[in-house]
C-alpha positions, 0 to 999 in steps of 0.5 A: 523465484521458486514456486513455493516462494511465490506462494508465500509472497502472494499470501503475505501480499493478500494479508497486507492488502486486507490490512490496507482495505480494512482501514478507516482510509479505505472507508473514506476513499470509498465514500469520496468515490461515490459522488464521482461515480454518480457524476459519471452515471449522470453524464451517461444518462442525462434524461434520468430523474434525480430520484434515480441517482439518489437511489443509486447513491444510497445503494452504493453507500450501504455496507454490503456495497462497500464490503463487496468493493473491498473484496473486489479490490483486495486481489488487485492491491495484492497483485500490486504489492506482490510485484513491487520491489521488496527489501527487508530491513532489520534492527538489532533488537525490537525497536519498531512500533506498530498500530491497529492499522499497521501499513504505512503508505507514502504517496507518489511524490518526494515531499515529506509528510507528517500525515500519511494516508494508507490510501493516497488521494491519487489511489492505491497504484499511485504510491511511492512505497508501502511499509509494514513491520512484520516483526518488532525487529523487521521492516518490509519495505515495498517500492517500484525500484527497478533492480533485483531484490536482495536475499538477506536483510539490510541493517536498518539505520537509526533515522529510518527507525525513527522515520517509520515509527513516527509515521506509524504513530501519526497514522494510528486510528486508535492505538499504537504499541511497542515492545514494553522493555524498549522506549520507542524511537520517534519524533513529530515532524515531516518524514520522506520515503525510506526507499528513496534514501535506501535505493540509489536513483529511486524517486517519484520520477523513477517510480513513474518510469518503472518497468515494474510499475508498467508491467503491474499496470498491465496486469490490473488493467484486465480486471478493471476494464472487464469489471470481473474480480481476479481469482488469483494473484499473478506474480512475475519472476523478478530477479533476486541478488545474493548481495547482502 
């Protein structure tokens, strides 16, 4: 991967990360993490008074703390996304819908879902795939698949269009939209990850054993353990194939 391509990939990964972290899902995830933080602090300081914990929890719930946490998390998530396996899927005409929160995430499991959460209950790292319609006719699919990436887009199957559109609409917080001249292809129901159909041998178990995932885990472990935010997005030189 050329240096310029890494730079472009990093910028797009940052954009995707911000789209995830500006969502209602992030606000919910942040709120749910505060009681866990309080329990951890109580375990480390058993003699502290109850009003001290209440003050800490109230401070953690402020917009300032939530926004600060968002800024700290964004380079970590961008590092995860930038180093996932990227596949570009193309449709013959504008057929993909999008929404006010356009990134779809599938949790690390094989069970179909009708209620996607952009931040799975297990956290951002425990995601089987991310998806983003970068144009009405182009879908970016990100997974932990351990093969080289293809330079050229793949043709997107009709049921994958329906799959993606259905989950985008199910996840939309306020509004979803599409090309006005084309009726959107979607239906209610549970949908599985596209990447497990598209990439032979890819599954939740394969993702857990993925070399990509293991290497990225090492990358994000350093800022997590040190508590210091990353200042750049490291991107490995993953192999790229000329196959279409």
